[in-house]
GUZABA-125581 format. One line per field, with one value per residue (C-alpha): residue in one letter; x, y, z; residue number from 1. Coordinates in steps of 0.5 Angstrom, whole numbers, plus 500, padded with zeros to 3 digits. Each point is the difference from the previous one (the first is absolute). Layout:
N
residuo <- (A_...) .
px <- (X_...) .
py <- (Y_...) .
pz <- (Z_...) .
num <- (NUM_...) .
! end
This chain:
463
residuo <- (M_D_E_A_K_D_E_Y_S_L_E_S_T_G_E_V_I_D_S_L_I_N_D_W_I_E_N_S_A_S_I_Y_R_N_I_L_D_S_E_N_R_Q_V_Y_T_K_C_W_R_Y_D_G_E_K_V_S_E_N_C_A_P_V_G_A_K_N_L_L_E_V_V_N_K_D_S_R_W_N_G_K_L_S_D_A_M_S_M_L_G_N_T_V_D_S_V_R_D_E_F_L_T_W_Q_Y_V_T_E_E_Y_K_E_G_N_T_N_L_A_Y_M_I_V_D_L_D_N_K_K_V_Y_T_N_R_L_A_Y_Q_R_F_D_E_W_E_K_N_L_E_S_M_K_K_L_G_V_Y_A_V_A_T_P_K_L_T_E_Y_Q_S_D_I_D_M_D_G_S_Q_W_K_S_L_I_G_G_N_M_W_M_D_N_Y_E_C_V_F_A_V_D_T_S_Y_P_I_Q_D_D_F_Y_Q_E_S_K_I_Y_Q_E_Y_A_P_Q_V_R_F_T_F_W_I_A_I_A_T_G_F_A_M_L_V_I_L_A_W_L_T_I_V_A_G_R_S_N_R_E_E_G_I_V_L_N_R_V_D_K_M_K_T_E_I_F_I_L_L_S_V_A_V_M_V_I_C_I_Y_G_E_I_S_L_S_Y_S_L_L_N_G_V_W_F_S_G_D_G_L_N_G_T_S_V_L_I_F_A_G_I_V_A_V_S_V_C_M_T_G_L_T_F_W_L_G_M_V_R_R_I_K_A_K_T_L_W_K_N_S_I_L_C_L_I_I_K_Y_V_R_I_G_I_R_H_L_G_E_V_W_K_A_A_I_L_F_G_V_L_V_V_V_H_W_I_A_I_A_M_W_E_P_G_I_W_L_F_V_M_L_A_A_E_A_G_A_F_F_C_L_M_R_R_A_I_G_R_A_R_I_I_K_G_V_K_A_I_A_D_G_Q_V_D_Y_Q_I_P_L_N_G_L_K_G_G_Q_L_E_A_A_V_S_I_N_K_I_G_D_G_L_D_R_A_V_E_E_S_V_K_M_N_A_S_K_R_I) .
px <- (500_506_503_494_499_508_499_494_500_494_499_495_498_494_502_504_494_496_505_500_492_500_506_505_506_504_497_505_495_495_504_506_507_506_506_507_507_505_502_493_499_493_500_493_493_493_502_496_503_496_500_496_501_506_498_503_498_501_498_502_494_500_505_503_505_495_494_504_503_493_497_506_499_493_499_493_502_505_499_495_505_495_494_504_502_493_497_505_498_493_501_504_495_495_504_501_493_498_505_498_492_502_504_495_494_505_501_493_497_506_498_499_498_493_494_500_502_501_503_501_501_504_497_504_507_497_502_497_500_498_501_499_506_495_497_506_500_497_498_496_496_493_501_502_494_495_504_500_492_500_503_494_499_503_500_502_502_502_500_493_494_496_506_499_499_499_496_500_494_504_499_505_501_503_505_502_501_504_505_500_502_506_502_506_498_494_499_499_496_500_498_499_497_500_500_494_502_505_506_504_498_501_495_495_500_499_494_497_500_497_495_498_499_496_496_495_498_500_493_497_504_497_492_502_502_494_495_504_499_493_499_504_495_494_503_502_493_497_504_498_493_500_505_498_494_499_496_500_498_496_503_507_505_507_506_506_503_494_500_507_499_499_507_504_497_502_507_501_498_503_507_500_499_505_505_499_501_506_503_499_503_506_501_499_505_505_499_501_507_503_499_497_502_499_506_500_493_495_496_494_496_501_498_494_498_502_495_495_500_500_494_496_501_498_494_498_501_497_494_499_501_494_495_502_498_494_497_501_496_495_500_500_506_505_500_497_506_505_505_498_493_502_504_494_496_504_501_493_499_505_497_493_504_504_498_502_507_503_504_503_501_504_504_502_502_504_503_501_504_504_502_502_504_504_501_502_505_507_502_493_503_494_495_501_498_494_498_501_496_494_500_500_494_497_501_497_494_498_501_495_495_501_499_494_497_501_496_494_500_500_495_495_501_498_494_498_501_495_505_495_504_507_504_506_506_500_507_505_495_499_497_495_502_498_493_499_501_496_494_501_500_493_497_499_496_496_498_498_496_497_498_497_496_498_498_495_497_498_498_495_497_498_497) .
py <- (500_505_498_502_507_501_498_503_506_498_503_495_493_502_503_494_496_504_500_492_500_505_496_507_496_498_505_505_505_500_501_504_498_502_502_497_502_496_498_498_507_503_506_502_497_499_501_497_497_502_494_503_502_504_507_506_507_505_506_501_502_508_501_493_496_494_497_495_506_503_494_499_507_498_495_499_497_495_493_504_501_496_504_506_498_497_507_503_496_501_507_501_495_505_506_497_498_507_503_495_502_508_498_497_505_506_497_497_507_504_505_497_493_502_504_502_506_502_506_500_507_502_507_501_498_503_493_496_493_498_495_506_505_505_500_501_507_502_507_497_494_503_501_493_498_503_497_493_501_500_494_496_497_502_500_506_498_504_499_504_496_506_502_493_501_494_498_493_497_498_502_505_497_494_505_504_493_497_506_503_493_500_507_503_507_504_505_498_499_493_500_494_501_495_502_497_501_494_502_494_493_499_496_506_499_493_500_506_496_494_504_503_493_497_506_500_493_501_503_494_495_503_499_493_498_503_497_493_501_501_494_496_502_498_493_499_502_496_494_501_500_493_497_493_500_494_499_492_500_504_504_502_495_500_498_496_505_502_494_501_503_508_501_496_503_507_498_497_506_505_496_499_508_501_496_503_507_498_497_506_505_495_500_508_501_495_504_507_497_498_493_499_504_499_503_507_501_496_494_504_495_494_505_502_492_498_506_498_493_503_504_495_495_505_502_493_498_506_499_492_502_506_495_494_504_503_493_498_506_498_493_501_496_505_499_493_498_503_497_504_498_493_501_504_494_495_504_500_493_499_504_497_493_502_495_495_503_503_494_500_507_500_494_504_506_496_497_507_503_494_500_508_499_494_505_506_497_500_493_497_495_497_504_495_494_504_502_492_498_505_498_492_502_504_494_495_505_500_493_498_505_497_493_502_504_494_495_505_500_493_499_505_497_493_502_504_493_497_497_503_496_503_502_505_498_505_499_506_505_506_506_502_494_495_504_499_493_499_503_496_494_502_501_492_500_506_497_494_503_505_493_497_506_500_493_501_506_496_494_505_503_493_498) .
pz <- (500_502_493_496_504_498_493_498_505_504_507_503_500_498_494_498_501_496_494_501_499_494_497_500_502_495_495_499_496_506_507_502_501_503_496_502_497_498_507_502_504_499_496_499_504_497_493_494_494_493_495_495_493_498_500_495_501_495_504_507_505_502_506_499_496_499_503_505_503_501_503_505_503_502_504_498_493_504_496_495_494_496_502_498_494_498_502_496_494_501_500_494_496_502_498_493_499_502_495_494_501_500_494_497_501_498_494_499_501_497_494_494_503_502_499_508_502_507_504_508_502_507_501_507_496_493_497_494_499_493_494_495_499_498_507_504_502_506_498_495_504_500_492_499_504_496_494_503_501_492_499_501_507_506_508_505_507_506_507_500_498_498_495_496_493_494_494_502_504_506_508_501_507_497_496_507_504_494_499_507_503_495_500_503_501_503_495_493_494_496_493_496_492_495_492_497_493_502_496_504_499_508_504_500_493_500_505_496_494_503_503_494_497_505_503_495_501_508_500_495_504_507_497_497_507_503_495_501_508_499_496_505_505_496_498_508_502_494_502_508_498_496_504_502_495_495_494_502_507_505_506_501_497_503_497_503_503_504_503_503_508_500_504_495_494_503_502_493_496_504_500_492_500_505_496_494_502_504_494_496_506_500_493_500_505_497_493_504_503_494_500_494_494_492_497_502_503_503_497_499_496_505_506_496_499_507_503_495_503_507_499_496_506_505_496_499_507_503_495_502_508_499_496_505_506_496_498_508_502_495_502_508_500_502_507_500_496_504_505_506_499_500_507_503_498_503_506_501_499_505_505_499_502_505_505_495_497_506_501_493_500_507_497_493_504_505_494_496_506_501_493_500_507_496_494_504_504_497_503_502_505_504_496_494_504_502_493_498_506_498_493_502_505_494_495_505_501_493_499_506_497_493_502_504_494_496_505_500_493_499_506_496_493_504_503_493_497_504_506_505_506_498_506_499_505_505_502_499_499_504_500_494_496_506_501_492_500_507_496_494_503_503_493_500_506_498_494_503_505_494_496_506_501_493_500_507_496_494_504_504_494_497_507) .
num <- (1_2_3_4_5_6_7_8_9_10_11_12_13_14_15_16_17_18_19_20_21_22_23_24_25_26_27_28_29_30_31_32_33_34_35_36_37_38_39_40_41_42_43_44_45_46_47_48_49_50_51_52_53_54_55_56_57_58_59_60_61_62_63_64_65_66_67_68_69_70_71_72_73_74_75_76_77_78_79_80_81_82_83_84_85_86_87_88_89_90_91_92_93_94_95_96_97_98_99_100_101_102_103_104_105_106_107_108_109_110_111_112_113_114_115_116_117_118_119_120_121_122_123_124_125_126_127_128_129_130_131_132_133_134_135_136_137_138_139_140_141_142_143_144_145_146_147_148_149_150_151_152_153_154_155_156_157_158_159_160_161_162_163_164_165_166_167_168_169_170_171_172_173_174_175_176_177_178_179_180_181_182_183_184_185_186_187_188_189_190_191_192_193_194_195_196_197_198_199_200_201_202_203_204_205_206_207_208_209_210_211_212_213_214_215_216_217_218_219_220_221_222_223_224_225_226_227_228_229_230_231_232_233_234_235_236_237_238_239_240_241_242_243_244_245_246_247_248_249_250_251_252_253_254_255_256_257_258_259_260_261_262_263_264_265_266_267_268_269_270_271_272_273_274_275_276_277_278_279_280_281_282_283_284_285_286_287_288_289_290_291_292_293_294_295_296_297_298_299_300_301_302_303_304_305_306_307_308_309_310_311_312_313_314_315_316_317_318_319_320_321_322_323_324_325_326_327_328_329_330_331_332_333_334_335_336_337_338_339_340_341_342_343_344_345_346_347_348_349_350_351_352_353_354_355_356_357_358_359_360_361_362_363_364_365_366_367_368_369_370_371_372_373_374_375_376_377_378_379_380_381_382_383_384_385_386_387_388_389_390_391_392_393_394_395_396_397_398_399_400_401_402_403_404_405_406_407_408_409_410_411_412_413_414_415_416_417_418_419_420_421_422_423_424_425_426_427_428_429_430_431_432_433_434_435_436_437_438_439_440_441_442_443_444_445_446_447_448_449_450_451_452_453_454_455_456_457_458_459_460_461_462_463) .
! end
């Protein structure tokens, strides 16, 4: 223990035990060590050894030669050189990403590359930030503002919402929130305008071309969609009215699926629709994340085909579910053919015959409890034998009931065949079976008395 304290620079026996438990000892990357010189004299205590990748620094930190010097001067970084390098790497990556984004946006909206013109005026420092050379003079910004308004569509955002100007049908508070949340000054005029003559074939030009091509068809498509929706409602109403009717039979005619239990029918219908919708969402997610591509773009034809199949499947399942429920309601089997109704029915029967079935119910309850205890125990032990004994007892009771039932059926058949003197053996019978057997055995005596009384009555009538 003392050697471990000296070698790994641990101060107490508790630290040694914790190190053994956490497997720190013999792991040079996770434990402090003492440094000895060539004569085996201790030079440094509680030092950690870095065993990561070799790091080459092209730039020195501010106020130090390298990162190692920084972490050596601050005890908070002791043993965390890897963390420092990782954090530094993440920072460099973030700066690079931000720079590339800035470079891309700057080039994308450079004059000559876009139909968009912007002008940000810093009124306090009298500076103008713009992508147009003609709008760079601060003393002409108001004149340039009017010039930008004539380009086509524009929006002027300021810190005050009352000064918002635009010919775009858009809420001014959205512009104020968007611009104000990203602005680095307090007093500004931010102007955006798009040249609607579209002299440059950029994204605005492409979107305008698409709009001009398809916009005239939007109104026609809208009315077609309205008419189609109305027709679908009419068809659905007609199918609902005639559901269950047939020219061959009277009354409500049920299909095979209508004979299925109501709860099972509902679950299957919902499950099919959920699977179809989930499949469509999963495929769309995969496509949006670049999993499935065709050339340089998405395979749109395949997407449309799959979406159509999903839509048809969902509609067919939904229509089947709706009409099935309508037929059940018309035939008054929605409740009668349900599992819940069946359960309630048997519960009522059990309550009415509680005096006859309570023993079987208790036996079943004990058997279930014993089984669950045996299953819940990780190592059942004695409960395994209890479970086996309960199963053997249940098997014995069932066999005895089956034998008694077979005896009673045999006796009833014998008496029905004319053997009025037949007697059911009573040995081994108990409870309700014993009472039934005794009553059946007395049937012969009752028949004899009835015959005797009938003979006497006939004789008296003759006299």
